[in-house]
C-alpha positions as CSV (number, residue, x, y, z in Angstrom):
1,X,-118.9,65.2,108.2
2,X,-117.7,65.7,112.0
3,X,-114.0,65.4,110.6
4,X,-114.3,68.3,107.8
5,X,-115.3,70.1,109.9
6,X,-112.1,69.0,112.4
7,X,-110.0,69.9,109.8
8,X,-111.2,73.6,109.2
9,X,-111.0,74.9,112.6
10,X,-107.4,73.5,112.1
11,X,-106.8,75.8,108.4
12,X,-109.0,78.8,109.9
13,X,-106.3,79.0,112.9
14,X,-103.7,80.0,110.2
15,X,-102.3,82.2,108.9
16,X,-101.3,82.7,104.9
17,X,-100.1,86.3,103.5
18,X,-97.9,87.0,100.6
19,X,-96.4,90.7,99.8
20,X,-94.9,92.0,96.8
21,X,-91.5,93.4,96.2
22,X,-92.0,97.5,95.1
23,X,-89.7,96.6,92.0
24,X,-93.0,94.1,91.1
25,X,-95.1,97.4,91.5
26,X,-92.5,99.2,89.1
27,X,-92.2,96.5,86.3
28,X,-96.4,96.3,86.2
29,X,-96.5,100.4,86.6
30,X,-93.5,100.0,83.0
31,X,-95.8,97.5,81.0
32,X,-99.1,100.4,81.6
33,X,-96.7,103.2,80.6
34,X,-95.5,101.4,77.2
35,X,-99.9,100.8,76.3
36,X,-100.1,104.6,76.9
37,X,-100.8,106.6,73.7
38,X,-98.5,109.7,74.8
39,X,-96.1,109.0,76.0
40,X,-93.0,108.0,74.6
41,X,-90.9,106.3,77.7
42,X,-89.3,106.6,81.5
43,X,-86.1,108.7,82.3
44,X,-84.5,107.9,85.7
45,X,-81.6,110.1,86.6
46,X,-78.5,109.6,85.7
47,X,-77.7,106.5,88.7
48,X,-80.4,104.6,88.0
49,X,-79.5,104.8,84.3
50,X,-76.0,103.2,85.0
51,X,-77.6,100.5,87.6
52,X,-80.3,99.5,84.9
53,X,-77.8,99.1,82.3
54,X,-76.6,96.4,84.4
55,X,-78.6,94.6,85.8
56,X,-81.5,94.4,82.8
57,X,-82.3,95.0,79.5
58,X,-84.3,97.9,78.4
59,X,-87.3,96.6,77.6
60,X,-86.9,94.9,81.6
61,X,-85.8,98.4,83.3
62,X,-88.0,100.2,85.2
63,X,-85.8,103.4,85.5
64,X,-87.3,106.2,86.0
65,X,-90.3,104.8,88.5
66,X,-90.1,105.3,91.7
67,X,-92.8,103.1,93.8
68,X,-92.9,103.2,98.0
69,X,-95.7,100.7,99.3
70,X,-97.3,100.7,102.6
71,X,-99.8,98.2,104.0
72,X,-101.4,97.6,100.5
73,X,-101.2,100.9,99.8
74,X,-98.6,102.5,97.4
75,X,-97.7,105.8,95.4
76,X,-96.3,106.0,92.7
77,X,-93.3,108.2,90.7
78,X,-93.0,108.4,87.1
79,X,-90.5,110.1,85.3
80,X,-92.2,110.9,81.5
81,X,-91.2,111.6,79.0
82,X,-94.7,112.8,77.2
83,X,-95.1,113.5,73.2
84,X,-95.4,116.7,71.1
85,X,-98.6,117.6,70.5
86,X,-100.4,115.1,73.0
87,X,-102.2,116.8,76.1
88,X,-100.3,116.4,78.6
89,X,-103.9,116.7,81.3
90,X,-105.4,113.9,79.2
91,X,-102.2,111.6,78.8
92,X,-101.6,111.9,82.9
93,X,-105.8,111.4,83.8
94,X,-105.3,107.9,81.2
95,X,-101.9,106.7,83.1
96,X,-103.3,107.2,86.4
97,X,-106.1,105.3,85.7
98,X,-104.5,101.9,84.2
99,X,-101.5,101.9,86.2
100,X,-105.0,101.8,89.7
101,X,-106.6,99.4,88.2
102,X,-103.6,97.1,86.2
103,X,-102.2,97.6,90.2
104,X,-105.1,96.4,92.2
105,X,-106.8,93.9,89.7
106,X,-102.5,92.0,89.6
107,X,-101.7,92.1,93.1
108,X,-104.8,93.4,95.5
109,X,-102.3,97.1,96.2
110,X,-104.4,100.1,96.1
111,X,-102.4,103.2,94.6
112,X,-102.4,106.2,96.5
113,X,-101.7,108.4,94.2
114,X,-99.8,108.9,90.7
115,X,-97.4,111.6,90.7
116,X,-96.2,111.9,87.7
117,X,-93.3,113.9,86.3
118,X,-93.1,115.2,82.6
119,X,-89.6,115.8,82.2
120,X,-89.2,116.0,78.5
121,X,-91.4,116.7,75.6
122,X,-90.9,115.1,71.9
123,X,-91.9,114.1,69.1
124,X,-91.6,109.8,68.0
125,X,-89.3,111.1,65.3
126,X,-87.0,112.6,67.9
127,X,-87.3,110.3,70.7
128,X,-86.4,107.2,68.6
129,X,-83.3,108.4,67.1
130,X,-82.6,109.5,70.8
131,X,-83.0,106.0,71.5
132,X,-80.8,105.0,68.7
133,X,-77.9,106.9,69.1
134,X,-78.3,105.9,73.4
135,X,-78.6,101.7,72.4
136,X,-76.0,102.2,70.0
137,X,-73.5,103.6,72.7
138,X,-74.6,101.0,75.2
139,X,-73.6,98.2,72.5
């Protein structure tokens, strides 16, 4: 019995920790955004769009998402394209709840604030047409 206590005391003096990069939270946010009805996509500024075109494929792109982590709290900024006909307050409330839940469940980090900037509104057809023409330009 005493032998086990000695081992436990040895481990209690050690500090173990992990850290999570902002890009990991951005990827989690991207996956949540893709699930929210009423959000067609994200759009970053021109610099992030150019950078993403060289560094990753469109499915993994976190363009349009900015995350700031301070200790175990985060603030998320997202530039979203709202689907025409969807009610912005309802879409935002669903997005806010889902992001906060998912990030906390997967990382233990609390999202203190989500700041969603609606930068465009389109029908699904308009969005798909625009996206398809952009994809053709990149190839």
